[in-house]
Structure formats: C-alpha cells, structure tokens
C-alpha positions as semicolon CSV with decimal commas, in nm:
position;residue;x (nm);y (nm);z (nm)
1;M;-0,006;0,015;0,016
2;N;0,284;0,236;0,102
3;L;0,464;0,139;-0,194
4;V;0,203;0,240;-0,430
5;R;0,111;0,540;-0,275
6;G;0,454;0,636;-0,290
7;F;0,481;0,542;-0,688
8;V;0,205;0,796;-0,731
9;L;0,378;1,018;-0,512
10;T;0,696;0,982;-0,736
11;K;0,514;1,056;-1,052
12;E;0,344;1,341;-0,963
13;L;0,634;1,516;-0,862
14;F;0,807;1,410;-1,176
15;G;0,517;1,538;-1,355
16;T;0,516;1,824;-1,181
17;I;0,920;1,872;-1,195
18;E;0,852;1,846;-1,643
19;S;0,586;2,107;-1,600
20;F;0,816;2,319;-1,463
21;D;1,071;2,225;-1,731
22;A;0,824;2,291;-1,968
23;E;0,764;2,650;-1,860
24;D;1,091;2,669;-1,802
25;A;1,178;2,592;-2,166
26;K;0,912;2,833;-2,280
27;S;1,023;3,115;-2,054
28;K;1,388;3,067;-2,192
29;K;1,242;3,092;-2,526
30;L;1,030;3,361;-2,461
31;S;1,325;3,528;-2,321
32;K;1,526;3,460;-2,607
33;D;1,283;3,571;-2,861
34;L;1,246;3,932;-2,613
35;K;1,607;3,940;-2,651
36;A;1,626;3,913;-3,064
37;M;1,326;4,150;-3,038
38;S;1,576;4,377;-2,857
39;F;1,866;4,372;-3,048
40;E;1,616;4,401;-3,387
41;K;1,507;4,747;-3,195
42;A;1,829;4,865;-3,150
43;Q;1,925;4,772;-3,458
44;L;1,614;5,000;-3,627
45;E;1,703;5,242;-3,328
46;F;2,064;5,303;-3,485
47;E;1,966;5,266;-3,832
48;K;1,695;5,526;-3,763
49;R;1,969;5,776;-3,621
50;A;2,202;5,706;-3,875
51;L;1,937;5,781;-4,156
52;Q;1,886;6,110;-3,911
53;F;2,238;6,184;-3,906
54;K;2,234;6,182;-4,272
55;L;1,925;6,394;-4,288
56;D;2,091;6,603;-4,076
57;L;2,390;6,609;-4,315
58;V;2,190;6,670;-4,610
59;V;2,008;6,974;-4,422
60;T;2,308;7,141;-4,322
61;K;2,477;7,069;-4,590
62;E;2,200;7,245;-4,817
63;A;2,179;7,560;-4,559
64;D;2,560;7,579;-4,605
65;M;2,512;7,603;-4,989
66;R;2,214;7,837;-5,000
67;A;2,434;8,041;-4,786
68;K;2,701;8,018;-5,007
69;Y;2,509;8,072;-5,279
70;E;2,300;8,412;-5,102
71;I;2,648;8,508;-5,022
72;E;2,801;8,441;-5,369
73;L;2,497;8,608;-5,519
74;K;2,509;8,940;-5,324
75;K;2,891;8,963;-5,402
76;R;2,771;8,947;-5,772
77;V;2,496;9,201;-5,729
78;E;2,747;9,417;-5,557
79;E;3,002;9,407;-5,827
80;A;2,736;9,423;-6,097
81;Q;2,629;9,784;-5,900
82;K;2,963;9,932;-5,846
83;L;3,042;9,829;-6,185
84;V;2,689;10,039;-6,298
85;E;2,818;10,309;-6,077
86;D;3,157;10,325;-6,210
87;Q;3,081;10,337;-6,560
88;T;2,821;10,628;-6,444
89;L;3,021;10,813;-6,304
90;T;3,293;10,749;-6,548
91;A;3,044;10,887;-6,806
92;E;2,927;11,171;-6,590
93;T;3,255;11,300;-6,522
94;A;3,317;11,298;-6,903
95;L;3,012;11,467;-6,956
96;A;3,116;11,743;-6,745
97;T;3,422;11,783;-6,852
98;A;3,316;11,827;-7,223
99;N;3,054;12,053;-7,136
100;I;3,303;12,243;-6,942
101;S;3,548;12,228;-7,250
102;L;3,260;12,324;-7,435
103;E;3,158;12,667;-7,245
104;V;3,531;12,724;-7,216
105;V;3,591;12,698;-7,616
106;V;3,221;12,908;-7,668
107;A;3,339;13,160;-7,426
108;E;3,678;13,209;-7,538
109;K;3,522;13,239;-7,932
110;E;3,249;13,491;-7,785
111;K;3,562;13,684;-7,669
112;S;3,706;13,673;-8,005
113;L;3,409;13,723;-8,178
114;A;3,349;14,031;-7,940
115;A;3,687;14,177;-8,022
116;A;3,703;14,079;-8,421
117;R;3,337;14,306;-8,362
118;Q;3,529;14,564;-8,176
119;K;3,808;14,586;-8,413
120;L;3,569;14,593;-8,747
121;K;3,418;14,902;-8,560
122;R;3,743;15,065;-8,498
123;V;3,871;14,988;-8,866
124;R;3,520;15,115;-8,993
125;A;3,518;15,378;-8,756
126;K;3,885;15,491;-8,920
127;R;3,817;15,390;-9,285
128;A;3,507;15,659;-9,264
129;D;3,741;15,905;-9,095
130;A;3,983;15,858;-9,353
131;E;3,736;15,894;-9,625
132;A;3,594;16,227;-9,443
133;K;3,964;16,317;-9,409
134;A;3,983;16,298;-9,810
135;V;3,690;16,420;-9,920
136;E;3,729;16,718;-9,752
137;V;4,132;16,713;-9,870
138;Y;3,994;16,666;-10,190
139;Q;3,742;16,913;-10,211
140;G;3,997;17,154;-10,087
141;T;4,197;17,107;-10,337
142;F;4,030;16,982;-10,659
143;V;3,686;17,121;-10,692
144;D;3,813;17,459;-10,744
145;T;4,042;17,342;-11,062
146;P;3,959;17,368;-11,408
147;E;4,006;16,968;-11,436
148;Y;3,707;16,955;-11,141
149;Q;3,464;17,174;-11,348
150;D;3,603;16,973;-11,712
151;L;3,475;16,648;-11,497
152;T;3,150;16,806;-11,354
153;Q;3,085;16,929;-11,723
154;H;3,166;16,563;-11,879
155;L;2,911;16,393;-11,612
156;M;2,636;16,594;-11,729
157;T;2,646;16,492;-12,013
158;V;2,515;16,142;-12,195
159;G;2,862;15,963;-12,248
160;G;2,947;16,132;-11,874
161;K;2,604;15,914;-11,805
162;Q;2,714;15,595;-11,930
163;L;3,060;15,591;-11,778
164;V;2,890;15,646;-11,438
165;E;2,662;15,331;-11,509
166;R;2,982;15,148;-11,619
167;I;3,154;15,271;-11,308
168;M;2,837;15,105;-11,139
169;E;2,810;14,743;-11,337
170;I;3,171;14,696;-11,244
171;H;3,211;14,795;-10,913
172;P;2,828;14,780;-10,753
173;E;2,969;14,830;-10,416
174;W;3,022;15,173;-10,508
175;D;2,777;15,451;-10,392
176;I;2,780;15,645;-10,677
177;S;2,417;15,689;-10,810
178;F;2,389;16,047;-10,705
179;L;2,591;16,101;-10,986
180;C;2,393;15,978;-11,214
181;Q;2,190;16,335;-11,298
182;A;1,966;16,395;-11,587
183;P;2,253;16,425;-11,925
184;I;2,221;16,707;-12,085
185;E;2,164;16,625;-12,461
186;V;2,468;16,770;-12,609
187;P;2,765;16,611;-12,748
188;V;3,097;16,494;-12,586
189;S;3,328;16,715;-12,794
190;E;3,137;17,000;-12,689
191;A;3,137;16,961;-12,348
192;V;3,472;16,774;-12,248
193;P;3,789;16,868;-12,338
194;A;3,978;16,657;-12,553
195;H;4,178;16,518;-12,304
196;L;3,897;16,417;-12,063
197;Q;3,691;16,257;-12,352
198;C;3,691;15,857;-12,325
199;A;3,513;15,659;-12,573
200;D;3,139;15,518;-12,511
201;P;3,146;15,163;-12,302
C-alpha cells in the first residue's frame, strides 16, 4: 500500500518537475525571443539614428550651400552695381568735362568774336574818318580846279552818264548813284575837253 502510494507521489513529483521544465523552456524561449526583438529594436533604432544623422547632414549641407549661394549672389550683385556706378560716374565725369571744355571754347569764341567786332568797328570808324578826310582834302584841292569843272561838265553829258553806269556795273559796292544826273543833250566833244574824253562803253 505504501509502495503504491509512494509510486504515485513520485510520478506526480516528476510530472510537476517536467511541467516546471516545460515552463522554464518556454521562459527561456520567450527570453531569447525578447532578446532577439530587443536586438532588432536596437538595430532599427541605430539605423533610424543613422538616417536621421544623414538627413541632418543633408539639411546642413543644403543650408551651407544656400548660404554660400546667397553670399556669392550678393557679392555678384554688389560687383555689378559698383561697375554700373563706376561707369555712370565715369560717363558723368566725361560729360561734365566735355561741357566745361565746350563752355570754355564757346567763351573763347565769343571773346574772339567780340574782339573782332570791336576791331571791325574801329576799322570802319578809321575808314570813315579817312574817307571824310579824303573828301575834305579832295574838295579843298580839286573842286575849285579847272579839271573838276571839266569833269563835272562831262558827267552832265550822255557819255558821262554812261561812264557812271559802267563804273557802277563793275563796282556795284560803290555808291555813286548821285552822279547819275539828267544828262544834257550835247555832244561829248563840245562839253568836255579832248584830254578828258573817253569812248562810250
């Protein structure tokens, strides 16, 4: 009786041990699975961080490139603006210099023109004075001579008038129209001495 009872107890004990072993195996398997999952999770986390690091690098590189591009673009724009300003200043300086030179030339020309006008005015005054003196001398020396009387009588004839008209054709600038008096209808040979007669033109 006791033997049977001991056998049963022994069997139950071994069953319990086997049950414990099975649970232990399950626990070990679960622990192993958990470890594997933890490793995969850690690997995934590492890969995630690596990707995030690469992404940060790309973003940083893009920001650096954008900053460099903006700096270079700003530099180019400033250089272009400076070039335009320099060219504008050069053109304005050249224009101002040309205007000053032109003003100087115009002033000199006007000064020369004024001097020439004054000179011409003095020359004309001298000429008028000389002509007046010449007329005065002429009238004082020749008018009362027989030759002047003979010339006056000749100019009063038809031939004299033709002589005056001929002279006016040759020298239209001479104002001698006052000599064209109404001719006297007498032959030239009767009005003028032989030494003052001239052929009709």
